[in-house]
TIRO-2110 file (N, C-alpha, C; in Angstrom, 1 decimal):
// TIRO-2110
-16.1, -29.3, -14.6, N, 1, A
-16.3, -27.9, -15.0, CA, 1, A
-16.9, -27.8, -16.4, C, 1, A
-18.2, -27.3, -16.5, N, 2, A
-18.8, -27.2, -17.9, CA, 2, A
-18.1, -26.0, -18.6, C, 2, A
-17.9, -26.2, -19.9, N, 3, A
-17.3, -25.2, -20.7, CA, 3, A
-18.2, -24.0, -20.8, C, 3, A
-17.7, -22.8, -20.5, N, 4, A
-18.5, -21.6, -20.5, CA, 4, A
-18.3, -20.9, -21.9, C, 4, A
-19.4, -20.2, -22.3, N, 5, A
-19.3, -19.4, -23.5, CA, 5, A
-18.3, -18.3, -23.3, C, 5, A
-17.6, -17.9, -24.4, N, 6, A
-16.6, -16.8, -24.3, CA, 6, A
-17.2, -15.5, -23.8, C, 6, A
-18.5, -15.2, -24.2, N, 7, A
-19.1, -13.9, -23.8, CA, 7, A
-19.3, -13.9, -22.3, C, 7, A
-19.9, -15.0, -21.8, N, 8, A
-20.1, -15.1, -20.4, CA, 8, A
-18.8, -15.0, -19.6, C, 8, A
-17.8, -15.7, -20.1, N, 9, A
-16.5, -15.6, -19.4, CA, 9, A
-16.0, -14.2, -19.4, C, 9, A
-16.1, -13.5, -20.5, N, 10, A
-15.6, -12.1, -20.6, CA, 10, A
-16.4, -11.2, -19.6, C, 10, A
-17.7, -11.5, -19.5, N, 11, A
-18.5, -10.7, -18.6, CA, 11, A
-18.1, -10.9, -17.2, C, 11, A
-17.9, -12.1, -16.8, N, 12, A
-17.5, -12.4, -15.4, CA, 12, A
-16.2, -11.8, -15.1, C, 12, A
-15.3, -11.9, -16.1, N, 13, A
-13.9, -11.3, -15.9, CA, 13, A
-14.0, -9.8, -15.7, C, 13, A
-14.8, -9.1, -16.5, N, 14, A
-14.9, -7.7, -16.4, CA, 14, A
-15.6, -7.3, -15.1, C, 14, A
-16.6, -8.1, -14.7, N, 15, A
-17.3, -7.8, -13.4, CA, 15, A
-16.3, -7.9, -12.3, C, 15, A
-15.5, -9.0, -12.3, N, 16, A
-14.6, -9.2, -11.1, CA, 16, A
-13.6, -8.0, -11.1, C, 16, A
-13.1, -7.7, -12.3, N, 17, A
-12.1, -6.6, -12.4, CA, 17, A
-12.7, -5.3, -11.9, C, 17, A
-14.0, -5.0, -12.3, N, 18, A
-14.6, -3.8, -11.8, CA, 18, A
-14.8, -3.8, -10.3, C, 18, A
-15.1, -4.9, -9.7, N, 19, A
-15.3, -5.0, -8.3, CA, 19, A
-14.0, -4.7, -7.6, C, 19, A
-12.9, -5.3, -8.1, N, 20, A
-11.5, -5.0, -7.5, CA, 20, A
-11.2, -3.6, -7.6, C, 20, A
-11.4, -3.0, -8.8, N, 21, A
-11.1, -1.5, -9.0, CA, 21, A
-12.0, -0.7, -8.0, C, 21, A
-13.2, -1.0, -7.9, N, 22, A
-14.1, -0.3, -7.0, CA, 22, A
-13.6, -0.3, -5.5, C, 22, A
-13.2, -1.5, -5.1, N, 23, A
-12.7, -1.7, -3.7, CA, 23, A
-11.4, -0.9, -3.6, C, 23, A
-10.5, -0.9, -4.6, N, 24, A
-9.3, -0.1, -4.5, CA, 24, A
-9.6, 1.3, -4.4, C, 24, A
-10.5, 1.8, -5.2, N, 25, A
-10.8, 3.3, -5.2, CA, 25, A
-11.4, 3.7, -3.9, C, 25, A
-12.3, 2.8, -3.4, N, 26, A
-13.0, 3.2, -2.1, CA, 26, A
-11.9, 3.2, -1.0, C, 26, A
-11.0, 2.2, -1.0, N, 27, A
-10.0, 2.2, 0.0, CA, 27, A
-9.1, 3.5, -0.1, C, 27, A
-8.8, 3.8, -1.3, N, 28, A
-7.9, 5.0, -1.5, CA, 28, A
-8.6, 6.2, -1.0, C, 28, A
-9.9, 6.4, -1.3, N, 29, A
-10.6, 7.6, -0.9, CA, 29, A
-10.7, 7.7, 0.6, C, 29, A
-11.0, 6.5, 1.2, N, 30, A
-11.2, 6.5, 2.7, CA, 30, A
-9.9, 6.8, 3.3, C, 30, A
-8.8, 6.3, 2.8, N, 31, A
-7.5, 6.7, 3.4, CA, 31, A
-7.2, 8.2, 3.2, C, 31, A
-7.5, 8.7, 2.1, N, 32, A
-7.3, 10.1, 1.9, CA, 32, A
-8.2, 10.9, 2.9, C, 32, A
-9.4, 10.5, 3.1, N, 33, A
-10.3, 11.2, 4.1, CA, 33, A
-9.6, 11.2, 5.5, C, 33, A
-9.1, 10.0, 5.8, N, 34, A
-8.6, 9.9, 7.2, CA, 34, A
-7.4, 10.8, 7.3, C, 34, A
-6.5, 10.9, 6.3, N, 35, A
-5.3, 11.7, 6.3, CA, 35, A
-5.8, 13.2, 6.5, C, 35, A
-6.8, 13.6, 5.7, N, 36, A
-7.3, 14.9, 5.8, CA, 36, A
-7.9, 15.2, 7.2, C, 36, A
-8.6, 14.3, 7.7, N, 37, A
-9.1, 14.5, 9.1, CA, 37, A
-8.0, 14.6, 10.1, C, 37, A
-6.9, 13.8, 10.0, N, 38, A
-5.8, 13.9, 10.9, CA, 38, A
-5.2, 15.3, 10.8, C, 38, A
-5.0, 15.8, 9.5, N, 39, A
-4.4, 17.1, 9.3, CA, 39, A
-5.3, 18.2, 10.0, C, 39, A
-6.5, 18.1, 9.7, N, 40, A
-7.5, 19.1, 10.3, CA, 40, A
-7.4, 19.1, 11.8, C, 40, A
-7.3, 17.9, 12.4, N, 41, A
-7.2, 17.8, 13.8, CA, 41, A
-6.0, 18.4, 14.3, C, 41, A
-4.9, 18.2, 13.7, N, 42, A
-3.6, 18.8, 14.0, CA, 42, A
-3.7, 20.4, 14.0, C, 42, A
-4.3, 20.9, 12.9, N, 43, A
-4.5, 22.3, 12.8, CA, 43, A
-5.3, 22.9, 14.0, C, 43, A
-6.4, 22.1, 14.3, N, 44, A
-7.3, 22.6, 15.4, CA, 44, A
-6.5, 22.6, 16.7, C, 44, A
-5.7, 21.6, 17.0, N, 45, A
-5.0, 21.5, 18.2, CA, 45, A
-4.0, 22.7, 18.3, C, 45, A
-3.3, 22.9, 17.2, N, 46, A
-2.3, 24.0, 17.1, CA, 46, A
-3.1, 25.4, 17.4, C, 46, A
-4.2, 25.6, 16.8, N, 47, A
-5.0, 26.8, 17.0, CA, 47, A
-5.4, 26.9, 18.4, C, 47, A
-5.8, 25.8, 19.0, N, 48, A
-6.3, 25.8, 20.4, CA, 48, A
-5.1, 26.1, 21.3, C, 48, A
-3.9, 25.6, 21.0, N, 49, A
-2.8, 25.9, 21.9, CA, 49, A
-2.5, 27.4, 21.8, C, 49, A
-2.6, 28.0, 20.6, N, 50, A
-2.3, 29.4, 20.4, CA, 50, A
-3.4, 30.2, 21.2, C, 50, A
END
């Protein structure tokens, strides 16, 4: 393993952290969307029954 410069190491660390954060946020938003879709579907079915 060649020794990396501190700046490069910091950059790689921040990049990896950003990627992880992005994936978490995307997953969170997608789950929220699915929940909203399920709720809207339920409302539609209830209206249809009425």
